[in-house]
N, C-alpha and C positions, 0 to 999 in steps of 0.2 A: 307596270312591268309585265312582260309576257312570261308566264311560268314555263312555257314549253322551251324557251330559250335559256333556261336557268343553268344549263351546263356550259355556256360560254363564259369566258373570263371577264367580260364586261357587261354592264347592264344595257339593255336595248332602249331604255328610257333615259336619254341624256339629260332631260330636264329635271330628273330627280337628283337631289343633292345627297340622298341617302345611299351609301354604297351597299350593294347586295352582299350580306354577310356570308352567303353560301359560296360566292365566287372565290373567296380567299382560300378555300380548302382544296381547290382543284390542282394545286401543285403537289398533291399526294400526301398532305399532312392532315391527319385527323387529330385535333388537339387533345380530345379526351383520351383517344387510344394511345397516342404518344406519351401523354402524361402518365397514364396508367402503366405503360411499359417501362418508362424511365424512372419513375419514383421509387425511392427506397421504401419497401413495405413497412419497416418499423417506424421510420420517420413519418410516413404518410398516416399510419394508424394513430400515432400520438397526436399529430397535428389535427387530424380529422376529429378525434375525440374532443380535444380542447376547443376547436372551432365550433363543433356542434353544441357543446355545453354553453359556450358564450352566446351563440345565436339563439339557442332555445331559451336562455335566460332573458335575452332582449325581447324575444317574441312574447314570452309569457307575461312580461310586465307591460306590454303594449296596451291591452284592453283589460280592464278590471272585471271583477265578478259582478259589479253592479250593471254591466251591459248585458242585456238579454241576448243570448247567442242565437244564431240562425237555427240551430238544431231544435230549439224550443218551438219555433214557428213552422218548421218543416212538417211535422206530423199534423198540425192543425190545417195547413194548406192542403195536404193530401186527403184529409178526411172531408174537407169542405167542398173542394172543387172536383166533382166527379161527373161521370157521364155514362149514359147507356148506349150512346151512339157508337158505331164502328169506327175504329181508328186505323191508321196506316203508318208504316215506316218505310221510307225510301232510303236504302243504304247502298254504298259501294261494296261490291263483293268481288274484289280483284284477285289477282294471283297470289301465290304464297312466296313471292320472290323476296319477301322481307325476312326470311329465316336467317339465322346467324351465319355469318361467313365462317369458313374454316380457318383454323388458327394459322395455317400456312399461307393464306392469301395476302397479297400486298395491301397496305393501308389505303393506297389511292384507289385500288379496285373496289374496296369495301365502301369507300365514300361515293364513288361513281354509281355503284349498285344502289345505294340508298337514294341518291338523287333521281335515278331512273325510276325507282319505285314511287317516289313522290310525284314524278310526272305521270306515272300510271294512275294516280289518284283521279285524274280527269278522264283518262283513256279507258279505264277499266269498265267492266259491266256494272249496271245498276240493277238492284233487286228490290222490288217493292212488295212489302207484306201488307196485304189488304184484309179488311173485315176482322180486325182484331178487337176483342173485348178489352175493357179497361185493364182487367187482370192480366190478360195476355200481353198487353202493351208493357205493363210494369215488369212482367217476367222477362220480356225481350230486352228491355233496358238493363235489367240486372245481369242478364247474360252478357251483354256488351261490356258492362263494367268489369265483369270477371274476365272476359276475353282481353280487355285492355291490360289487366294485371298479369295475365298469363303471357301475353305477347312481350310485355316489358321484362318480365322475369326471365324469359327465354332469349333475351337480347334481340327481339324483333322490334326495334324502336320505331321504324317507319310504319310498320303495321299498326303499332299503338297510336301513332300520330294520325294515321288515316281514320281510325275508329273515332278519335276525339273530334276531328274536323267534321266528319260526316254527322256525328251526333249533334254537334253545334249547329249545323245547317238545318237540323230538324226544328230548331227554334224559330225559323222563318215561316214555318207552316202553321197557319191559324185556321185550318179547315174545320176543326171541332173546337171552336173558340172558348167554350165554357170549361174545357179541360186544360187550357193553356197554362194557368198557374201551376197545376200539378205536373204538367210536362216540364216546365221550367225547373221545378225542384228535382225531378228525376235526372234530367240531362246535366244540370250543374253538379250533381253528385259525381258524375263521370269526370267532369272538368276538374273538380276538386281532387279527385284521385290522381288525375294526370299531373296537375300542378304539384302535388306532393311528391310524386315519383320523380319528376324532373328536378325539383329542388333538392331532394335527398341525394340524387345521383351526383349533381354538381357539387353539393356540399361534401359528399364522401370523397370526391376527387380533389377537393381543396385547390381548385384552379382559379386563376385570375384572368381568364380569357373572355372576350366579349362575345356574347351569343344573343341573337334576336331572331325574330321572324320577319320576313320581307313584307313590304306593304303591297296591297292588292287593290286594283282599281275596280274589279267586278264587284257589284254590291252584294250579290248572293254569296260570293266568296268572302267578302269583307266581314259579314256578320259572323261566319264561322271562325275566321282567323282573329277577329276582334275578341271573341270569347276565349279562344285558345291563348292569345297573348295575355289576356286578363288572368287566366288560370295560372300562368307561369310568371305573373308580375313579380312575385317574390324573388325570382331568380335575378332580377335587375340589381339586386344587392351586390352581385359579383361583377357587374359592369363598372359601376362607379358609385361614389357616395350619393350622387344626385340622380342615379338611374331611375329610381321609382318616381321621384318628384318631376322628372322630365317626361316620363312615360304616361303618367295619369292624365295630364291635360290632353295629350295626343289621342289617347283612347276615348276620352270624353268627347273630343271633337269628331272622332270617327263615327260615334253613335248618331250624330246629327244627320248622317246620310241615310239612316234607316227610315223608310217611309211609313211603315205601320206603327202607329203610336203605342199600341199594346206591346209589340215586340221591342220597341225602343225603350219603353219604361222599364221592362224587365232586364234589358241589357244594362241600363243605368243602375238598376238595383244590384245586379251581380258585380258590376265594377265597384260600387260603393261597398259591397260586402268584402270584396278582396282588399279594397283600400283600407277598410277598418282593421283587417287582419295584419296588413304589412306596414301601414303608415297612418294610424288613426289621427296623428297630429296635423295632417294635411287637410284641414277643414275647407280650404278654398275649392278644392276639386269636388268635394261633396256638395257644397253650396251650388257650384256651377252646374252640376248634374240636375239638381232640382229646378233651378231657374231656367235651364234649357227645356225641361219638361213643361214649365209654365208657358214658355214662348210657343210651344207646339200644342198647347192644350186645346186650342180651337179645332185642331184636326179631328178630335174625337167627335165633333158635331158635323164634320164634313160629309160630302156625298159618298166618298169612297168607303168610309166606315159604315155609313147608314146602309149602303147597298149590300155590303158584306153581311150585315145583320139580317137584312131581309132574306138573303139567300139561305142563311143558316137558321132562319126562324128563331132568332134570339131577341128577346125584349131588351130595350135600351137600359132600363134600370139594372137588369141582370148583368149586362155588359159592363156597366160602370163598376160593379162590385169586383170584377176581375182585376181592376187596377189597384185595389186596396192593399194587398200584400206588398206589392212593389213600392208604392208611394209611402206606406207606413214604414217600411224598412229604411228607405232613403231619409225620411224625416227623423227616424230614431237615430240614425248615424249622425245627422247634422246636430241634433239636440244633445248628444252625449257629452257630458262633462263640459258644458258651455254655460254655466249658470250666469256668468257675467254678461253674456250676450243673448241668453235665452229670452229675456223679456223683450229686448229690442227685436230679436229675430221673430218671436211670436207676434209682436205687433205688426211687423212687416208682412208676415204671412197672412194675418187677418185682413190687412189693407188690400193685399193682392187678391185675396178671395172675394172681397167686396167688389173689386173692379171687374173681375171676370164674371161673365154670365154663366148660369148653371154651375155654380161653384160647390155644390154639395159634396162631391167626391173629395175635393181638396180640403174642405172644412172637416170632413170625417177623418181624414188622414192626419190633419193638424191636431185634432183632439186625441187621436190615438198615440201620436208620437211624443208630444211634449209632456212634461211632468204634470201630475194631477194638480199640484198646488197652483201652477200658473193658470190652468184651465178653470179651476174652481173659483179663483179670484175674479174671473171675467165671465162668470156663468150667464149673467143677464145679457151681456154682449153677444155671447154665442147663441142664446135663445132667440135674440132679435135677428141674427143672421140666418138661423134655421127657419124662422118664420118666412123669410123672404125667398127661401130656396124654391125652385120649381118642383112641384110634386111629381111631375111626369119624369123627372130625371132620377137622381139617387133618392131612394125612399126616405122620408123624413123620420120615420120611426127608427131607422138605423142610426140617424144622427143623434136622436135622443138616447139611444142605447149607449153610444160612445160617450155622450155627456154624462149619463148616469154612472158609467163605469168610473169616470174620473171623480164624481162626487161621492162614490163609495170609498174612495181612497183619501180624499181631502175635503175639508169642510168649506162651503161657500160662506160669504158674509151672512151673519145671523139675520139681518133684516130682510134678506132676499130669499130665505129658505122656503117659506110658505108659498111665495109667488112662483118660485122655481117649480115646486111640486105641482101647483095648480096648472101652470103652463104646460108642463110635460104631460100631465095626466089628461088634459083636454085632448091632446093628440093621440095618446095611447088608447084611451077608452073608445075612440071612434074607429079603431082598426077592426076590419071585418074578418080578416084571416086569423083564425085562432092561434096558428103557429107564430105569426108575426106579433100578435098581441102578447102571448105568454113570454116570448123572448124579451120583449120590452118590460113587461110587468116584473119579471124575475130580477132585472137590474134595479128597478126603482123601488122595489119592496125594501131593499137594504137601506136605501136613502131614507125611506119613511120610518123604518124602525130605528135608525140611527139618530134622527132629529125630532121625532114627534111622539105623541102619546098613543095609548091604546085605542083611542077613538079613531085617529087617522089610520092606524094599522088595520082596525076592523073594517073601515070603509074600503081600503084597498083590497083586503081579502074578499069582501063581499062582491066587489067588482070583478075579481078573478073568477069567483064562483059563477057569477052571472054570465060571463063570456065563455067559460069552459064547460058548463053543464049541457047546453043544447047540443044535440046529436052526439052526446058522449065524447066531446072533443078532448076531454081530459085524458082519454086513453092513449092519445098520441103525444102527451106532454108530461108524462110521469117524471122524467129527469128534472124539468124546470119546476114542477110542483114540489118535488123533493127539495130542490135548492131553496125554494121560497120558505118551506118549513124550517130548513136548516138556518136560514138567515134570521127568521123570527126568533127562534130559541137561542140564537147566538147573542142577540141584543136584549132579550127579555129573560132575565134569570129568576125573577120572582114568579113562581108558578101560580100563586093565587091571582096575580095580575094577569098572567098568561091565559089561564082558563076562564078568566072573566072577560076576555076578548070575545065578544059575542059570536063572531064568525070563525073562531079557531077550530072548534070541534066540527062544525059543518064542513069546513075546509078539508078536514081529515077524511070525511065521508067520500070524497072524490077518489080516494085511493082504493079502487075496486079490486085490483089485482093483488092476490094474497101476498106474493113475495115482496112486492113494492110496499104494501101496507105494513108488513112486518118490519122492513128496513126503516120505515119512517117511525114506527113505534120504538124501535131500538134507539134511534137518534134522540127521541124525546126522553127516554128513560136514562140514557147516558148523560144527557144534560142535567136531568133532575138529580142524579146521584152526584154529579160533579159540583153543582152549584148550590144544592139545598144544604144549608149549614146547620139548621136546627130541625128537630123532629116536628112533625105536624099532625094535627087532627082536623084540619080544615076539610069539611065535607065536600067542598067543590074539588079540591085537589084529590081527595081519596077516591071519589066516584070516577073522576076522569082517568086517573092513573090505574084504577082497578080495571076499567074498560080497556085501557091500552095494554096492560099486562095480560088480560084475558085474551086479547087478540093475538099476542105473541104466543101464549100457551096453546091456544087452539090450533096454531099452525103446525104443531108437533105431530108427526105421524111415524109410521114404521120406517119410512125412508129418510127421516131426519138424521143427519150426522151427529155423532156424540159431541163434537166440538160445538156445533150449533146449539145443542141442548144445554151444554154447560154455559154458553154465553147468555142464552135466554134466562136460565135459572139464576145466574149471577145478577142480572139486571132486576129480576123480580125480587130476589132476596135483598138487594140494596134498597128497594122500595119498602119491603116489610120492616126492615130495621129502622127506617125513618118514621114509622108510624107510632105515635105514642099518645094515649089518652090521659096521661098523667096519673092521678090517683083513681081514676075510674077504671078499676081493674076488670070489672065485669064487661064493660064495653070493649076493652082490649081483648079479652078472651073471645068475645063474639066476633071481633074482626078476624082473629086467627081461625076460628071455626069456618067463617065465610071464605077465607083465603084457602083453607084446606079443600073445600068443595070445588073451588074454582081452578086450582092448580094441581090437581091430583096426578097428572101425568108426568110431572117433573120431580123426580126423587130428591134432588138437592133442595128443592123448595120445601118439601115435606120435612126433611131433616132440619132445615132452618126453623120451621114452625114448631117442631118438637122442642128444640133448644129455646126458642122464644117463650113457649108456654112454661117450660121448667124455670126459666128466669123470672117469669111473672109470678110463679108460686113462691120463689125465694124472695122476691120483692115484697110480697104479701107478708111473709114471715118476718122480714126486716121491719116493716111498718108496725106489726103487732109485737115485735120484740120476742118472738117465739111463743107468746101466750095467745093462742088462737081463740077467738070467740066462736060461738056456734056458726055464725054466718061465714066467717073467714075459713073455718075448718071445712065447711061444706064447699067453699070456693076452691080451696087447694085440692080437695078430693076430685072436684070437677076437672081441674088442670091435670091431675094424675091420670084420670080416666081418659082424657084427650090423648095423652101420650101412649097409654096402654092400647088404645084402639088403633092408633096411627102406625105404631112401629111394625106390626106384622105385614103391612102393605109394602114395606121396603124390600128390595131384592138383595142387597148386599148383606151377607151373613155377619160379617164383622161390624158393619154399621148397626145392625140390629142388636148384636151382643153389647156393644158399647153404649147404645142408647138405653137398653134395658138396665144396664148397670148405673148409668148416669141418672136415669129417671127414678130408679130404686133408691139411690142416695138422696135425691130431692124429696121423695116420699118419706124416707126415714127422718130427714131433717125437719119435716113438717108433722112429725108424730103420726103419720099414716102407716102404722106398722103392718096391717094386713095387706095393704096395697104394695108396700115395699117387699113383703114376702112373695107376692104374686109376680113382681118384676124379677126377683132373684130366681124363683122357680123356673120362670120362662127362660131365663138365661142358662140355667143348668141343663134344662132339657134341650136347648138349642145347641149346646156344645157338641153333642153327639152327631149333629148334622153338618159339622164343619168338614168341607171336602179336603182331600189330601193336597190339592193345588188350587190356587186362586189366580185370577187375572189382575195383574198390577201393571198399570200403564201399558197395556197391550201385550204383556209378557206373562207367561204362566210361571208362577213361583210356588215353592212349598209353603204351606200354611202354618207349619209348626212354630215358626218364630212369632208369628202374629198371635197364635193361640197362647203361647207361653207368656207373651206380654199381657194379654187380656186376663189370664188366670192370676197372674201376680197382682194385678189391680183388684181383681175380684176377692182374692184372699185378704187383702188389706181392709176391704169393706166388711167382710164376714166377721172380722174380729169384734166389731161393735154391734152386729145384728143380734138382737136377743132371740133366744129359742122360743118357738111357738109352744104354748102350754099343751097342745094336743098332738104335737108332732114328734116329741121325744128329744133327747139330748143331741145337739149338734146335727139336726136333721139336714140342714143345707150342706154342711161339710161332708156328711156321709154320702148324700146324693151326688155331690160333685166328684167325690173319690170313686164312686161306682162308675160314673160316666168316663172318668179318666182311665180307669182300669180297662173298660171295654173299647176305648178308642183305638183305632189302628194307626200306629205311628210309622214314620219312615224307618226302613230297615237299619240305616246307618245313623239314626238320630238318637241322641241321649237326652232329648228334651223331656221325656217322661220322667227320668230320674231328677232332672232339675226341678220339675213341677213338684214331685214328691218331697224334694228337699225344702221347697218353699212352703209346702203343707206343714212340714215339721216346724218351720219358723212360726207359722200361725198357731199351731197347737201349743208350742212352747209359750207364746204370748198369752194364750188362754188360761194357762195354769197360774198366772200371776194373781196376786191378791187384788191389785188395782191395775187396770189396763192403762197402756201408755197414752191413749187418746179415747175420747168419747164424743157422742153426738149430744148436743145440749138438749136436756129434758127428755132423753131416752135412756132407760136403764139397760145396760148391757149385761152379759152373763156374769161378770164379776159382781154386780149388785144383786142379780137374781139368785145366784147359787151361793155367793159369799164364801167361796173356797170349800164347798161341801166335798167330802171325801168321795162320795159316789160319782160326782161330776169329774173329779180329778182322775178317778179310776177309769172312767170312760175315755178320758183324753189319753191316758197312758196306753190303753188298749189300741186306740187308733194309732198312736205313735209306733207301737210294736208292729202293727200291720204294715204301716208305711215303710218302716225300716226293713222289714222282711222283703218287701217288694224291691227296695233299692239293692239289697244284697243279692237277690236273685238275678237282677240285671247285671251286677258286677261279675257274677259267675259266668254269665253268657259272653263276657268280653275276654275270656281267658285264652282265646286263640291268638296266634302270633301276630296276625294283621291288626288286631284290636287292642293290643297290650298298652299302647300309648293312651288311647281313650280311657282304658281301665285305670291307668295311673292318674290321669287328670281328674276323673270322677271320684276316685278314692280320696284324693287330697281335698276335693270340693266338699265331700261328705264329712271328712275329718274336721274341716274348718267350721262346718255347720254345728257339729257336736260340740266343738270347742266354744262356740259363741252362745249356743242355746241350750246345751245339755247340762245335766248335773253330774259332773265327773266323780262325785263321791260315790256314785252307784258303781259297784264293781263291774257289772256286766257292761255298762256303757264305757267305763274306763278301759276295759280289756278290748272292746270293739274299736275304740279310738286308736289303741296301740296297733291292732291288727291292720287298720286302714292305713296308718302311717307306714308300716312295713310294706303293705301292698303297693303303695304309691312309689316306693323306692325299689321294689323287688326286681324289676327288669331294666333298671337304669334309665327310665324315661323322666324321672322327676328332675326339676330344675334345682340344682344345688343351692343357689342363692336364695331361692324361695324357701327351701327347707330350713336353711340356716336362720333366716329372718323369722320364720314361724317358731322355731325352737327358742330363739331369743325372746320373742313375745311371751311365750309360755313361762319362761324364767322370770320375766318382769312381773307377770301376773301373780306368780307364786309369792312375791314379796308383799302383796297387798293383804290387808286383814281378811281373815277367814278364807284364804286361798292357799293354805299350806299344802292341800292335796295336789296342787299343780307341781310342787317340788318333786313328789314321787313320780308323777307322770313324766316330767322332763327327763328323769333318770332312766325311764323305760323307753325313751324314743331315741334310738341310735341314728347317726348320720352315716349313710353309705355312699362311698365314692362310686363314680360311674364305672371305674375299672373293675 
């Protein structure tokens, strides 16, 4: 049909039985526009919504999640098929007559205008963009994709069609042939966009009119329009129930007219892709596309293709790899969900491959497309076919790569496994190109680890070292080498076995780049922590992992991120926790000392070592049941010394405070009294250095709450710490009170009073004849002083001093804006006296009454709390020797807020 005569009412090709669908609109009726104008908007919206949901549901159920989508292959193709040569784009740059018609124009005029614009597709000017880099080309295609969307959204439908057709015609250009697969991906993105736009528009109109594109006799045009019609294939649903099933065979037949085999196979791949999206059940069309390709396979070896390769200086093996994405996709579509025919189909494919000469390309695609179980079961057959392939065509090592990928997913017959490995490795080890070699070795290492012992694994690793060491070839293969390590540790979880693989550690030496070496070390440590179930003292494991951890530690510098430091420290700590020498405590301590010297730049590791050494001291105590011998006493003192020396090297002040306290408790439990005093003195002196604010998860926060928590824990420990004979009564408590007194607190903070109140709890407990808890085999002050009156007098003096400090603070809260805080603290102090004080003392009794009244004075006290407190006092008064609570209850009035 002559497109220039498309405005006539009849076709100029009388031999064609297909009516020109465009001719029917020249009576002035645009079906889409008339339908839009006539349809009731409410009905249309409801129908559209229901239809869309139904069709979307049908579409979503067409292909399952087990089908690998095109989007997964897209990125891989773009990354693999690249070029440094200059590219060109030859595009129609016509007039802007495609802009939307005014609302007042007649429908027939709008249609005629659009048809004239379509004619202008051939008559318009051509613009050729030359000398484009690959990135420039990609950017231009993306701009065209956006232009298509913009034209469509602004109702310039003809302009959008022009863009799509012109882009489709670019697929006939193979001047830079090695870039063709990537070009196909980029152009079909535009086709997909167009197909979706057309389908969504027709679906939104909910019309049942027949639309199609005319047939074209010109071959250059037919490729473009073949792609366009394939892109809108889904729209055939609106023609008839059989629309798609009738259209697919016709498009398949159209592709036979494409002379270039590379262009033709990608056109078939696109048709199969669209076919799988809209009608995956129509397997016959998919099969037909593949068998059509087989019929034209000999064209690849013809003079036309060979001359083209000579002109472009492209090697034939490289040219053959360009077919792989398209053939792989076609075969994947054919093999999808056809288990009952897959065996028959695979057998047929193998027979056809055997009959065809130079069949390596097809053989590779067959191994890539069919399920791994089918390929693995026929591994020896495939190896036989690979051997017969011509080496000058598709490289054999790529065939072995494809076979190896299948064997990594499915197991071959057990009796064939060793022979398969030997046959494959005979080919792999002869490869001269390091990159080809390592790509193959990476695949087959997994097969070796999966089915063989450490002997075979070591042999394979040795061969890799032999090939990759000359000329430092390993520097260009770090990703593959990392993958090999990952596969080895995936299958070998026994680390004593892993490190006994002779060539494993020499293999690690190939990672010369620090960042890569550290990543590999991290992978090994993660695997160890995940799979090592029991603690170990195996010297082989310890020496190897210490070396690996040292490598990670030494990578830390001033520029290392905190997250990375935490990750490395967590891995090293995981290793330290798994090391145990059983009852050989001295050897365990020696290991911790060595680890401290090796990992001194990672603070979390030092913290873990301190905890581990403290645990070691407590385990020694447990073994000796608290009765240390001279040897074990010296050992625990060595543990204590380790902690005392290590703690000052830490930067976090609260970390140091807590570790001093923890280590002091361990020393006390092991009867190391002087060492315990040293820890507690260090903690007391460090309190004065606590800053007003500290960094918590990247945010500055007040330190008062953290200090309050620490001091409360400290007070609990000080109860059982005996006084030093040369330091005086309660020397640690006095020292701590002096530090608290001098510490600068937040202006609006009452934590100082809360701390003093907790000190009163401690002093009250110290006056008891027998303390409520003790450390085994350590005499506390209750045993040392035995309730001596001088000791009690000292405690009372301290109590009076602390109470005075609390009352002074309450007086400072007498301002109007702080009366609520004053009320809360007064009640808090009252409850402390109630729980810990001797209310038979008149002064203390009167103080409690005053505090009760102060809490209610300004109406800030909670009435329910006050009532419950008074009820508690009355209940206490009924207990033996508590009659003085009766008098107290009578002196505590309840005041209403009014």
